Each structure stands twice: as structure tokens, then as C-alpha cells.
py3Dmol code that shows the C-alpha trace and the ligand (Angstrom):
import py3Dmol

protein = """\
ATOM      1  CA  MET A   1     -27.629  -9.495 -10.059  1.00  0.00           C
ATOM      2  CA  THR A   2     -29.537  -6.210  -9.794  1.00  0.00           C
ATOM      3  CA  GLY A   3     -32.147  -4.302 -11.651  1.00  0.00           C
ATOM      4  CA  PRO A   4     -35.884  -3.755 -11.616  1.00  0.00           C
ATOM      5  CA  GLU A   5     -36.710  -7.624 -11.760  1.00  0.00           C
ATOM      6  CA  LEU A   6     -34.792  -8.341  -8.653  1.00  0.00           C
ATOM      7  CA  ALA A   7     -36.215  -5.287  -6.758  1.00  0.00           C
ATOM      8  CA  GLU A   8     -39.793  -6.471  -7.822  1.00  0.00           C
ATOM      9  CA  ALA A   9     -39.068 -10.137  -6.694  1.00  0.00           C
ATOM     10  CA  GLY A  10     -37.627  -8.685  -3.457  1.00  0.00           C
ATOM     11  CA  ARG A  11     -40.784  -6.722  -2.840  1.00  0.00           C
ATOM     12  CA  LEU A  12     -42.824  -9.800  -3.400  1.00  0.00           C
ATOM     13  CA  LEU A  13     -40.819 -11.945  -1.081  1.00  0.00           C
ATOM     14  CA  ALA A  14     -40.788  -9.165   1.666  1.00  0.00           C
ATOM     15  CA  ALA A  15     -44.705  -8.980   1.450  1.00  0.00           C
ATOM     16  CA  ALA A  16     -45.094 -12.720   1.756  1.00  0.00           C
ATOM     17  CA  ARG A  17     -46.094 -14.704   4.897  1.00  0.00           C
ATOM     18  CA  ARG A  18     -46.685 -18.234   3.366  1.00  0.00           C
ATOM     19  CA  PRO A  19     -44.174 -18.673   0.478  1.00  0.00           C
ATOM     20  CA  VAL A  20     -43.574 -21.874  -1.271  1.00  0.00           C
ATOM     21  CA  VAL A  21     -40.063 -22.641  -2.468  1.00  0.00           C
ATOM     22  CA  PHE A  22     -40.008 -25.219  -5.232  1.00  0.00           C
ATOM     23  CA  THR A  23     -36.699 -26.555  -6.391  1.00  0.00           C
ATOM     24  CA  GLY A  24     -35.256 -28.799  -9.169  1.00  0.00           C
ATOM     25  CA  ALA A  25     -31.906 -30.144 -10.244  1.00  0.00           C
ATOM     26  CA  GLY A  26     -30.666 -26.738 -11.053  1.00  0.00           C
ATOM     27  CA  MET A  27     -30.703 -25.852  -7.341  1.00  0.00           C
ATOM     28  CA  SER A  28     -27.797 -28.306  -6.666  1.00  0.00           C
ATOM     29  CA  ALA A  29     -25.876 -27.553 -10.092  1.00  0.00           C
ATOM     30  CA  GLU A  30     -23.379 -25.209  -8.410  1.00  0.00           C
ATOM     31  CA  SER A  31     -22.582 -27.856  -5.694  1.00  0.00           C
ATOM     32  CA  GLY A  32     -21.440 -30.192  -8.577  1.00  0.00           C
ATOM     33  CA  VAL A  33     -24.505 -32.317  -8.737  1.00  0.00           C
ATOM     34  CA  PRO A  34     -25.451 -32.970 -12.452  1.00  0.00           C
ATOM     35  CA  THR A  35     -28.987 -31.799 -13.544  1.00  0.00           C
ATOM     36  CA  PHE A  36     -30.832 -34.336 -15.678  1.00  0.00           C
ATOM     37  CA  ARG A  37     -31.332 -32.436 -19.064  1.00  0.00           C
ATOM     38  CA  ASP A  38     -28.685 -29.771 -19.355  1.00  0.00           C
ATOM     39  CA  ALA A  39     -27.143 -30.451 -22.673  1.00  0.00           C
ATOM     40  CA  GLN A  40     -23.618 -32.284 -22.403  1.00  0.00           C
ATOM     41  CA  THR A  41     -23.669 -32.242 -18.610  1.00  0.00           C
ATOM     42  CA  GLY A  42     -27.212 -33.618 -17.734  1.00  0.00           C
ATOM     43  CA  LEU A  43     -27.443 -37.096 -16.588  1.00  0.00           C
ATOM     44  CA  TRP A  44     -29.855 -38.231 -19.071  1.00  0.00           C
ATOM     45  CA  GLN A  45     -27.298 -36.847 -21.917  1.00  0.00           C
ATOM     46  CA  ARG A  46     -25.023 -39.625 -20.890  1.00  0.00           C
ATOM     47  CA  TYR A  47     -27.310 -42.391 -19.512  1.00  0.00           C
ATOM     48  CA  ASP A  48     -30.655 -43.638 -20.729  1.00  0.00           C
ATOM     49  CA  PRO A  49     -33.027 -43.071 -17.949  1.00  0.00           C
ATOM     50  CA  GLN A  50     -35.026 -46.088 -19.350  1.00  0.00           C
ATOM     51  CA  GLU A  51     -32.182 -48.270 -18.678  1.00  0.00           C
ATOM     52  CA  LEU A  52     -31.422 -46.931 -15.231  1.00  0.00           C
ATOM     53  CA  ALA A  53     -34.515 -45.157 -13.632  1.00  0.00           C
ATOM     54  CA  THR A  54     -37.402 -47.560 -14.138  1.00  0.00           C
ATOM     55  CA  PRO A  55     -38.805 -50.519 -12.149  1.00  0.00           C
ATOM     56  CA  ALA A  56     -38.305 -52.536 -15.345  1.00  0.00           C
ATOM     57  CA  ALA A  57     -34.613 -51.577 -15.555  1.00  0.00           C
ATOM     58  CA  PHE A  58     -34.108 -52.589 -11.969  1.00  0.00           C
ATOM     59  CA  ARG A  59     -35.994 -55.972 -12.531  1.00  0.00           C
ATOM     60  CA  ALA A  60     -33.747 -56.607 -15.570  1.00  0.00           C
ATOM     61  CA  ASP A  61     -30.476 -55.794 -14.032  1.00  0.00           C
ATOM     62  CA  PRO A  62     -30.590 -54.672 -10.243  1.00  0.00           C
ATOM     63  CA  ALA A  63     -26.772 -54.661  -9.932  1.00  0.00           C
ATOM     64  CA  LEU A  64     -26.346 -52.109 -12.711  1.00  0.00           C
ATOM     65  CA  VAL A  65     -29.076 -49.882 -11.346  1.00  0.00           C
ATOM     66  CA  TRP A  66     -28.015 -50.132  -7.782  1.00  0.00           C
ATOM     67  CA  GLY A  67     -24.213 -49.426  -8.896  1.00  0.00           C
ATOM     68  CA  TRP A  68     -25.328 -46.223 -10.579  1.00  0.00           C
ATOM     69  CA  TYR A  69     -27.245 -44.882  -7.625  1.00  0.00           C
ATOM     70  CA  GLU A  70     -24.384 -45.700  -5.424  1.00  0.00           C
ATOM     71  CA  ALA A  71     -22.092 -43.671  -7.390  1.00  0.00           C
ATOM     72  CA  ARG A  72     -24.812 -40.682  -7.389  1.00  0.00           C
ATOM     73  CA  ARG A  73     -24.944 -41.145  -3.617  1.00  0.00           C
ATOM     74  CA  ARG A  74     -21.196 -40.983  -3.215  1.00  0.00           C
ATOM     75  CA  GLY A  75     -21.179 -37.776  -5.380  1.00  0.00           C
ATOM     76  CA  VAL A  76     -23.863 -36.148  -3.237  1.00  0.00           C
ATOM     77  CA  ARG A  77     -21.861 -37.041  -0.057  1.00  0.00           C
ATOM     78  CA  ARG A  78     -18.843 -35.083  -1.623  1.00  0.00           C
ATOM     79  CA  ALA A  79     -20.761 -32.139  -2.465  1.00  0.00           C
ATOM     80  CA  ARG A  80     -21.838 -29.263  -0.102  1.00  0.00           C
ATOM     81  CA  PRO A  81     -24.742 -27.090  -0.062  1.00  0.00           C
ATOM     82  CA  ASN A  82     -24.213 -23.994  -2.182  1.00  0.00           C
ATOM     83  CA  PRO A  83     -25.193 -20.306  -1.213  1.00  0.00           C
ATOM     84  CA  GLY A  84     -28.407 -20.926  -2.875  1.00  0.00           C
ATOM     85  CA  HIS A  85     -29.383 -23.569  -0.474  1.00  0.00           C
ATOM     86  CA  ARG A  86     -28.533 -21.373   2.412  1.00  0.00           C
ATOM     87  CA  ALA A  87     -30.579 -18.641   1.127  1.00  0.00           C
ATOM     88  CA  VAL A  88     -33.593 -20.926   0.962  1.00  0.00           C
ATOM     89  CA  ALA A  89     -32.827 -21.786   4.683  1.00  0.00           C
ATOM     90  CA  ALA A  90     -32.574 -18.090   5.339  1.00  0.00           C
ATOM     91  CA  ILE A  91     -36.121 -17.406   3.879  1.00  0.00           C
ATOM     92  CA  ALA A  92     -37.511 -20.374   5.867  1.00  0.00           C
ATOM     93  CA  ALA A  93     -35.767 -19.010   9.087  1.00  0.00           C
ATOM     94  CA  ARG A  94     -37.396 -15.611   8.446  1.00  0.00           C
ATOM     95  CA  LEU A  95     -40.758 -16.694   7.463  1.00  0.00           C
ATOM     96  CA  PRO A  96     -41.707 -19.715   9.450  1.00  0.00           C
ATOM     97  CA  GLU A  97     -44.660 -20.817   7.340  1.00  0.00           C
ATOM     98  CA  THR A  98     -42.456 -21.434   4.349  1.00  0.00           C
ATOM     99  CA  VAL A  99     -42.763 -24.691   2.670  1.00  0.00           C
ATOM    100  CA  VAL A 100     -39.860 -26.058   0.627  1.00  0.00           C
ATOM    101  CA  ILE A 101     -40.905 -28.646  -1.972  1.00  0.00           C
ATOM    102  CA  THR A 102     -38.181 -30.386  -3.914  1.00  0.00           C
ATOM    103  CA  GLN A 103     -37.807 -32.845  -6.812  1.00  0.00           C
ATOM    104  CA  ASN A 104     -34.277 -33.437  -5.902  1.00  0.00           C
ATOM    105  CA  VAL A 105     -33.152 -36.716  -4.298  1.00  0.00           C
ATOM    106  CA  ASP A 106     -30.058 -35.315  -2.909  1.00  0.00           C
ATOM    107  CA  ASP A 107     -29.829 -34.147   0.859  1.00  0.00           C
ATOM    108  CA  LEU A 108     -28.410 -30.708   0.174  1.00  0.00           C
ATOM    109  CA  HIS A 109     -31.383 -28.677   1.412  1.00  0.00           C
ATOM    110  CA  GLU A 110     -31.302 -30.519   4.869  1.00  0.00           C
ATOM    111  CA  ARG A 111     -27.493 -30.021   5.019  1.00  0.00           C
ATOM    112  CA  GLY A 112     -28.126 -26.416   3.985  1.00  0.00           C
ATOM    113  CA  GLY A 113     -30.598 -25.821   6.892  1.00  0.00           C
ATOM    114  CA  VAL A 114     -33.974 -26.889   5.694  1.00  0.00           C
ATOM    115  CA  PRO A 115     -34.833 -29.834   8.107  1.00  0.00           C
ATOM    116  CA  ALA A 116     -37.815 -31.215   6.302  1.00  0.00           C
ATOM    117  CA  PRO A 117     -38.388 -30.280   2.659  1.00  0.00           C
ATOM    118  CA  VAL A 118     -41.347 -32.000   0.969  1.00  0.00           C
ATOM    119  CA  ARG A 119     -39.664 -34.643  -1.178  1.00  0.00           C
ATOM    120  CA  LEU A 120     -41.729 -35.421  -4.230  1.00  0.00           C
ATOM    121  CA  HIS A 121     -39.200 -37.879  -5.929  1.00  0.00           C
ATOM    122  CA  GLY A 122     -37.816 -39.393  -2.986  1.00  0.00           C
ATOM    123  CA  SER A 123     -34.212 -39.497  -1.574  1.00  0.00           C
ATOM    124  CA  LEU A 124     -30.960 -41.300  -2.386  1.00  0.00           C
ATOM    125  CA  PHE A 125     -30.671 -41.748   1.409  1.00  0.00           C
ATOM    126  CA  ALA A 126     -33.762 -43.813   1.957  1.00  0.00           C
ATOM    127  CA  PRO A 127     -33.212 -47.289   0.431  1.00  0.00           C
ATOM    128  CA  ARG A 128     -35.927 -49.883   0.932  1.00  0.00           C
ATOM    129  CA  CYS A 129     -36.893 -53.469   0.051  1.00  0.00           C
ATOM    130  CA  SER A 130     -38.103 -53.645  -3.694  1.00  0.00           C
ATOM    131  CA  ALA A 131     -40.748 -56.268  -2.525  1.00  0.00           C
ATOM    132  CA  CYS A 132     -41.967 -55.571   1.156  1.00  0.00           C
ATOM    133  CA  ALA A 133     -40.972 -51.823   1.271  1.00  0.00           C
ATOM    134  CA  ARG A 134     -39.209 -52.373   4.428  1.00  0.00           C
ATOM    135  CA  PRO A 135     -36.635 -49.438   4.966  1.00  0.00           C
ATOM    136  CA  ALA A 136     -33.100 -50.457   4.628  1.00  0.00           C
ATOM    137  CA  PRO A 137     -29.958 -48.953   6.209  1.00  0.00           C
ATOM    138  CA  VAL A 138     -27.831 -46.783   4.003  1.00  0.00           C
ATOM    139  CA  PRO A 139     -24.717 -48.743   2.992  1.00  0.00           C
ATOM    140  CA  PRO A 140     -22.158 -48.178   5.906  1.00  0.00           C
ATOM    141  CA  ASP A 141     -19.185 -47.524   3.684  1.00  0.00           C
ATOM    142  CA  LEU A 142     -20.353 -44.049   2.302  1.00  0.00           C
ATOM    143  CA  PRO A 143     -17.991 -41.188   2.935  1.00  0.00           C
ATOM    144  CA  PRO A 144     -19.309 -38.769   5.519  1.00  0.00           C
ATOM    145  CA  PRO A 145     -20.989 -35.626   4.092  1.00  0.00           C
ATOM    146  CA  ALA A 146     -18.239 -33.071   3.031  1.00  0.00           C
ATOM    147  CA  ASP A 147     -19.647 -30.290   5.243  1.00  0.00           C
ATOM    148  CA  PRO A 148     -20.865 -30.282   8.984  1.00  0.00           C
ATOM    149  CA  PRO A 149     -24.572 -29.248   9.065  1.00  0.00           C
ATOM    150  CA  VAL A 150     -24.729 -25.386   9.737  1.00  0.00           C
ATOM    151  CA  PRO A 151     -27.936 -23.924  11.425  1.00  0.00           C
ATOM    152  CA  PRO A 152     -29.700 -21.406   9.170  1.00  0.00           C
ATOM    153  CA  GLY A 153     -28.097 -18.074   9.141  1.00  0.00           C
ATOM    154  CA  GLY A 154     -24.913 -19.839  10.501  1.00  0.00           C
ATOM    155  CA  PRO A 155     -21.375 -18.742   9.085  1.00  0.00           C
ATOM    156  CA  GLU A 156     -20.964 -19.530   5.471  1.00  0.00           C
ATOM    157  CA  PRO A 157     -18.394 -22.124   4.698  1.00  0.00           C
ATOM    158  CA  HIS A 158     -16.748 -21.702   1.626  1.00  0.00           C
ATOM    159  CA  GLY A 159     -18.628 -22.733  -1.424  1.00  0.00           C
ATOM    160  CA  GLY A 160     -17.714 -26.268  -2.185  1.00  0.00           C
ATOM    161  CA  VAL A 161     -17.985 -26.330  -5.891  1.00  0.00           C
ATOM    162  CA  GLU A 162     -16.096 -29.610  -6.327  1.00  0.00           C
ATOM    163  CA  SER A 163     -16.986 -31.074  -9.578  1.00  0.00           C
ATOM    164  CA  HIS A 164     -17.868 -34.655  -8.958  1.00  0.00           C
ATOM    165  CA  ALA A 165     -20.247 -35.907 -11.762  1.00  0.00           C
ATOM    166  CA  PRO A 166     -20.704 -39.532 -10.858  1.00  0.00           C
ATOM    167  CA  GLU A 167     -18.074 -41.548 -12.766  1.00  0.00           C
ATOM    168  CA  PRO A 168     -19.784 -44.362 -14.763  1.00  0.00           C
ATOM    169  CA  PRO A 169     -20.525 -46.918 -12.103  1.00  0.00           C
ATOM    170  CA  ASP A 170     -17.395 -48.889 -11.362  1.00  0.00           C
ATOM    171  CA  GLY A 171     -19.415 -51.951 -12.306  1.00  0.00           C
ATOM    172  CA  PRO A 172     -22.485 -53.442 -11.302  1.00  0.00           C
ATOM    173  CA  LEU A 173     -22.942 -53.741  -7.453  1.00  0.00           C
ATOM    174  CA  ILE A 174     -25.094 -56.355  -6.122  1.00  0.00           C
ATOM    175  CA  PRO A 175     -27.905 -54.616  -3.967  1.00  0.00           C
ATOM    176  CA  PRO A 176     -28.072 -55.661  -0.409  1.00  0.00           C
ATOM    177  CA  ALA A 177     -30.812 -58.140   0.491  1.00  0.00           C
ATOM    178  CA  CYS A 178     -33.797 -57.072   2.668  1.00  0.00           C
ATOM    179  CA  ALA A 179     -33.547 -58.080   6.226  1.00  0.00           C
ATOM    180  CA  GLY A 180     -37.078 -58.971   6.322  1.00  0.00           C
ATOM    181  CA  CYS A 181     -37.900 -60.874   3.165  1.00  0.00           C
ATOM    182  CA  GLY A 182     -34.409 -61.302   1.523  1.00  0.00           C
ATOM    183  CA  ALA A 183     -35.580 -59.476  -1.688  1.00  0.00           C
ATOM    184  CA  PRO A 184     -33.212 -56.857  -3.257  1.00  0.00           C
ATOM    185  CA  VAL A 185     -33.181 -53.490  -1.769  1.00  0.00           C
ATOM    186  CA  ARG A 186     -33.824 -50.737  -4.161  1.00  0.00           C
ATOM    187  CA  PRO A 187     -33.070 -47.009  -4.159  1.00  0.00           C
ATOM    188  CA  GLY A 188     -35.866 -44.863  -2.381  1.00  0.00           C
ATOM    189  CA  VAL A 189     -36.314 -42.697  -5.368  1.00  0.00           C
ATOM    190  CA  VAL A 190     -39.398 -42.181  -7.685  1.00  0.00           C
ATOM    191  CA  TRP A 191     -38.720 -43.896 -10.990  1.00  0.00           C
ATOM    192  CA  PHE A 192     -40.375 -43.115 -14.335  1.00  0.00           C
ATOM    193  CA  GLY A 193     -43.650 -44.763 -14.520  1.00  0.00           C
ATOM    194  CA  GLU A 194     -43.968 -44.867 -10.722  1.00  0.00           C
ATOM    195  CA  ALA A 195     -46.580 -42.769  -8.495  1.00  0.00           C
ATOM    196  CA  LEU A 196     -45.233 -39.938  -6.486  1.00  0.00           C
ATOM    197  CA  PRO A 197     -45.536 -40.419  -2.691  1.00  0.00           C
ATOM    198  CA  GLU A 198     -49.194 -39.634  -1.873  1.00  0.00           C
ATOM    199  CA  THR A 199     -48.447 -37.888   1.345  1.00  0.00           C
ATOM    200  CA  ALA A 200     -45.733 -35.645  -0.290  1.00  0.00           C
ATOM    201  CA  LEU A 201     -47.958 -34.914  -3.280  1.00  0.00           C
ATOM    202  CA  SER A 202     -50.921 -33.866  -1.319  1.00  0.00           C
ATOM    203  CA  ALA A 203     -48.891 -31.651   1.046  1.00  0.00           C
ATOM    204  CA  ALA A 204     -47.246 -30.026  -1.834  1.00  0.00           C
ATOM    205  CA  VAL A 205     -50.546 -29.226  -3.420  1.00  0.00           C
ATOM    206  CA  GLU A 206     -51.878 -28.119  -0.132  1.00  0.00           C
ATOM    207  CA  ALA A 207     -48.983 -25.707   0.238  1.00  0.00           C
ATOM    208  CA  ALA A 208     -49.274 -24.319  -3.244  1.00  0.00           C
ATOM    209  CA  SER A 209     -52.918 -23.888  -2.864  1.00  0.00           C
ATOM    210  CA  ALA A 210     -52.410 -21.800   0.297  1.00  0.00           C
ATOM    211  CA  CYS A 211     -49.109 -19.745  -0.636  1.00  0.00           C
ATOM    212  CA  ASP A 212     -49.036 -16.050  -1.255  1.00  0.00           C
ATOM    213  CA  LEU A 213     -45.698 -16.461  -3.340  1.00  0.00           C
ATOM    214  CA  LEU A 214     -44.122 -19.272  -5.227  1.00  0.00           C
ATOM    215  CA  LEU A 215     -40.467 -19.344  -5.885  1.00  0.00           C
ATOM    216  CA  THR A 216     -39.713 -21.869  -8.506  1.00  0.00           C
ATOM    217  CA  VAL A 217     -35.796 -22.604  -8.659  1.00  0.00           C
ATOM    218  CA  GLY A 218     -33.786 -24.625 -11.102  1.00  0.00           C
ATOM    219  CA  THR A 219     -36.485 -26.898 -12.868  1.00  0.00           C
ATOM    220  CA  SER A 220     -37.185 -27.408 -16.431  1.00  0.00           C
ATOM    221  CA  ALA A 221     -40.919 -27.937 -15.417  1.00  0.00           C
ATOM    222  CA  LEU A 222     -41.047 -30.825 -17.939  1.00  0.00           C
ATOM    223  CA  VAL A 223     -41.795 -33.787 -15.481  1.00  0.00           C
ATOM    224  CA  HIS A 224     -45.309 -34.016 -14.336  1.00  0.00           C
ATOM    225  CA  PRO A 225     -47.255 -34.397 -11.895  1.00  0.00           C
ATOM    226  CA  ALA A 226     -44.444 -32.272  -9.990  1.00  0.00           C
ATOM    227  CA  ALA A 227     -44.289 -29.529 -12.773  1.00  0.00           C
ATOM    228  CA  GLU A 228     -48.044 -28.705 -11.909  1.00  0.00           C
ATOM    229  CA  ILE A 229     -47.149 -27.412  -8.497  1.00  0.00           C
ATOM    230  CA  PRO A 230     -46.320 -23.859  -9.676  1.00  0.00           C
ATOM    231  CA  LEU A 231     -49.435 -23.949 -11.902  1.00  0.00           C
ATOM    232  CA  VAL A 232     -51.562 -24.635  -8.844  1.00  0.00           C
ATOM    233  CA  ALA A 233     -50.352 -21.507  -7.040  1.00  0.00           C
ATOM    234  CA  ALA A 234     -50.606 -19.332 -10.200  1.00  0.00           C
ATOM    235  CA  ARG A 235     -54.182 -20.592 -10.791  1.00  0.00           C
ATOM    236  CA  LEU A 236     -55.179 -19.487  -7.311  1.00  0.00           C
ATOM    237  CA  GLY A 237     -53.620 -16.089  -7.695  1.00  0.00           C
ATOM    238  CA  ALA A 238     -50.327 -16.257  -6.106  1.00  0.00           C
ATOM    239  CA  PRO A 239     -47.335 -14.552  -7.814  1.00  0.00           C
ATOM    240  CA  VAL A 240     -44.711 -16.959  -9.067  1.00  0.00           C
ATOM    241  CA  VAL A 241     -41.046 -15.916  -9.379  1.00  0.00           C
ATOM    242  CA  GLN A 242     -38.620 -18.120 -11.408  1.00  0.00           C
ATOM    243  CA  VAL A 243     -34.912 -18.534 -10.874  1.00  0.00           C
ATOM    244  CA  ASN A 244     -33.365 -20.356 -14.075  1.00  0.00           C
ATOM    245  CA  PRO A 245     -30.494 -19.407 -16.329  1.00  0.00           C
ATOM    246  CA  VAL A 246     -32.906 -19.964 -19.339  1.00  0.00           C
ATOM    247  CA  PRO A 247     -36.516 -19.823 -20.238  1.00  0.00           C
ATOM    248  CA  THR A 248     -38.776 -22.674 -19.264  1.00  0.00           C
ATOM    249  CA  PRO A 249     -42.532 -23.475 -19.899  1.00  0.00           C
ATOM    250  CA  LEU A 250     -43.214 -21.627 -16.778  1.00  0.00           C
ATOM    251  CA  ASP A 251     -42.153 -18.207 -18.153  1.00  0.00           C
ATOM    252  CA  ALA A 252     -45.690 -17.102 -19.136  1.00  0.00           C
ATOM    253  CA  ILE A 253     -47.270 -17.705 -15.641  1.00  0.00           C
ATOM    254  CA  CYS A 254     -44.342 -15.945 -13.761  1.00  0.00           C
ATOM    255  CA  ALA A 255     -44.733 -12.343 -12.164  1.00  0.00           C
ATOM    256  CA  VAL A 256     -40.812 -12.135 -12.578  1.00  0.00           C
ATOM    257  CA  ASN A 257     -38.301 -14.345 -14.273  1.00  0.00           C
ATOM    258  CA  LEU A 258     -34.760 -13.989 -12.651  1.00  0.00           C
ATOM    259  CA  ARG A 259     -32.276 -15.202 -15.304  1.00  0.00           C
ATOM    260  CA  GLY A 260     -29.121 -16.623 -13.422  1.00  0.00           C
ATOM    261  CA  PRO A 261     -27.795 -19.341 -11.280  1.00  0.00           C
ATOM    262  CA  ALA A 262     -29.567 -20.085  -8.143  1.00  0.00           C
ATOM    263  CA  GLY A 263     -26.287 -19.745  -6.035  1.00  0.00           C
ATOM    264  CA  GLU A 264     -25.981 -16.203  -7.021  1.00  0.00           C
ATOM    265  CA  VAL A 265     -29.705 -14.964  -7.472  1.00  0.00           C
ATOM    266  CA  LEU A 266     -31.267 -16.522  -4.337  1.00  0.00           C
ATOM    267  CA  PRO A 267     -28.649 -14.671  -1.892  1.00  0.00           C
ATOM    268  CA  ALA A 268     -29.249 -11.402  -3.957  1.00  0.00           C
ATOM    269  CA  LEU A 269     -32.782 -11.902  -3.659  1.00  0.00           C
ATOM    270  CA  VAL A 270     -32.860 -12.301   0.076  1.00  0.00           C
ATOM    271  CA  ARG A 271     -30.856  -9.078   0.404  1.00  0.00           C
ATOM    272  CA  ALA A 272     -33.269  -7.304  -1.830  1.00  0.00           C
ATOM    273  CA  ALA A 273     -36.153  -8.529   0.287  1.00  0.00           C
ATOM    274  CA  TRP A 274     -34.388  -7.838   3.665  1.00  0.00           C
ATOM    275  CA  PRO A 275     -31.376  -5.421   3.146  1.00  0.00           C
ATOM    276  CA  ASP A 276     -30.771  -6.039   6.857  1.00  0.00           C
ATOM    277  CA  ALA A 277     -30.088  -9.660   6.042  1.00  0.00           C
ATOM    278  CA  GLY A 278     -26.312  -8.886   5.480  1.00  0.00           C
TER     279      GLY A 278
END
"""
ligand_1 = """\
36
LIG
N -29.272 -22.441 -11.134
C -30.692 -22.494 -11.475
N -31.028 -23.220 -12.488
C -30.180 -24.045 -13.135
C -28.743 -24.059 -12.760
C -28.434 -23.056 -11.866
N -27.240 -23.002 -11.549
N -28.143 -24.916 -13.683
C -29.126 -25.333 -14.490
N -30.373 -24.943 -14.196
C -31.725 -25.179 -14.796
C -31.689 -25.578 -16.185
O -31.792 -24.614 -17.055
C -32.966 -26.360 -16.296
O -34.174 -25.645 -16.586
O -32.294 -26.256 -13.946
C -33.201 -27.000 -14.843
C -32.870 -28.470 -14.693
O -33.787 -29.276 -15.239
P -33.747 -30.840 -15.125
O -32.464 -31.356 -15.518
O -34.893 -31.284 -16.218
O -34.172 -31.116 -13.776
P -35.509 -31.116 -12.957
O -36.499 -29.986 -13.526
O -35.277 -31.024 -11.609
O -36.257 -32.463 -13.427
C -37.248 -33.055 -12.847
O -36.925 -35.269 -13.902
O -35.359 -36.806 -14.442
C -36.322 -36.612 -13.655
O -36.804 -37.296 -11.384
C -35.946 -36.413 -12.091
O -36.518 -34.734 -10.413
C -36.064 -34.994 -11.614
C -37.250 -34.453 -12.576
"""
view = py3Dmol.view(width=600, height=400)
view.addModel(protein, "pdb")
view.setStyle({"model": 0}, {"cartoon": {"style": "trace"}})
view.addModel(ligand_1, "xyz")
view.setStyle({"model": 1}, {"stick": {}})
view.zoomTo()
view.show()
């Protein structure tokens, strides 16, 4: 990617000191992790979210829901961070006040070199008791991550674009019982109809309120309250730069819209901001 938009976005990034990077499912698409709403490929094209991603669905059939999340967890373990994840880590390494806020429940930001992103929708790797909320161990038989963690700016392993859309859950899987109260363990993600974790949401609003640039990457900006975060930054005068192959409801508030995949656009943006970045 080249052109005046990229140059302008690079100028804004180079001038920033407290950027926010706000990411959605598109950030991990090139790692082979399906998005939610992309036609044909998005998870919600194949599964009804109401049947799998709500408290009522879990109460109705805990094994179906647990099995589905198990399959997604395996898929993520087989995935690798893509060059977009590494570019986000490079931005955070260069600008220590960077805050990365993600809607994603995969761990590819961490494996890509961002140790502690703000997680608005939880994590596939933080199961807890559905009754007493006691944290539960991640099932031991999970395959190890496909890639060793690489420190920010470390050597770029070959991009692992292994397609691994989760196969239909190979049958329901009875969730483990809580070691404390014996109730079923549930995935540590935010389901439809549930509130976002308060600490994460207030940290995200605080960062968006204080930022001098917000980079929004790979989100359809349809799910609230997460989708408010870029609006908070724009309302307070921070420029917003969007990376997405297609238009979204955020287009109108963006100083620059970069149309392309995160795995290609973000490394180009880092080079545009810091030509010495190599
Ligand atoms: N690079 C950048 N963006 C991409 C790429 C890519 N390679 N591939 C797809 N996209 C874009 C799509 O165009 C779309 O706008 O990523 C966006 C993905 O949108 P969704 O699937 O709606 O995902 P997201 O915005 O993260 O969903 C928000 O909804 O289902 C819930 O809790 C779930 O966190 C999720 C929330």
C-alpha cells in the first residue's frame, strides 16, 4: 500500500505520543481466525450466535456451547500472529504510552508482542465457574501455541496463514466442574446480553479520552458499547485512522480510511511513520 492516505496516516502516527490501537476480528483474519460477520466466512454466517454465545444458550445446552468454544480455542492455538499483530507491537515498542484495546478473545496480540491489551470481550483462555466465577484452568490437552512468543521487533517468523476455521464442534463436550462449587465451568468471554468487564471498559474509555490518535483496525463497529470507543476519541478531537478493506459506520469520523488487510496495511503504516523502522 502507498499513496497520500498512507503518507497522511504515517504523519499522524509519527506525531502521536499517546495512541490507542482498537482492534476487532479483522485483525486476526489473516491468521486464519474467522471474523464474525464477514459474508460466508464469518462465524455468525454458519452458527446462530443466539444458540452459542448467550447465557441462555449455555444454560440450555452447556455441552454444545463448551464444545464450540473448545474448537475455537484449538483453532487459535494452531494460528500464528500475522504481520499486523507484529506491527501493533512495534508501535507499542516505539511509543510506550500506546494502549491496545481489543474486542478479540484470541491471544494473538500477546503472542505478537503486546503483553497486556485491554480486553473488552474477555478471552478464550480464561475459563471460570458459571456460578461462583472462580477461575478455572485451561483444559490441559490443548495443543501448544503454533509459534514461540517473539519480543517486539524480534525476527519475523514466516506468516502462518493456516486456514483453520473451527470445524463444527466434534460433538458436545461436557464442561469441567468448578473445583470450588462443582458448577459447570464456562468460557471467559462476554456473551450477548452480558455487561462488559467494568475495569476493561473504564480503562478503554480513559485511554480513548486521553489519546492523540486512535487507530481502529478490523472492526465492523456494529457491537456496542465497544463500538463507542473510536467515537469517544473523535468527540475529544483526536484524529481517527481506520484500517479495513471495506467501509464501516466509522468512515465519516475518520481523518484517514486505509482500505486493505491489516497484515499488509499496518506494516506499511509503521514504515510510513518511521522509515528507519526497516
Ligand atoms: N484486515 C482488516 N480488516 C478486516 C480483514 C483484514 N484482513 N478481514 C476482514 N476485515 C474487517 C471486515 O470488513 C469487518 O468490517 O473486519 C471486520 C470484522 O467485523 P466483525 O466480524 O463484525 O467483527 P468485530 O467488529 O470484531 O465484532 C465485534 O461482535 O460478535 C461479536 O463479540 C464479538 O467481538 C465481537 C464483536
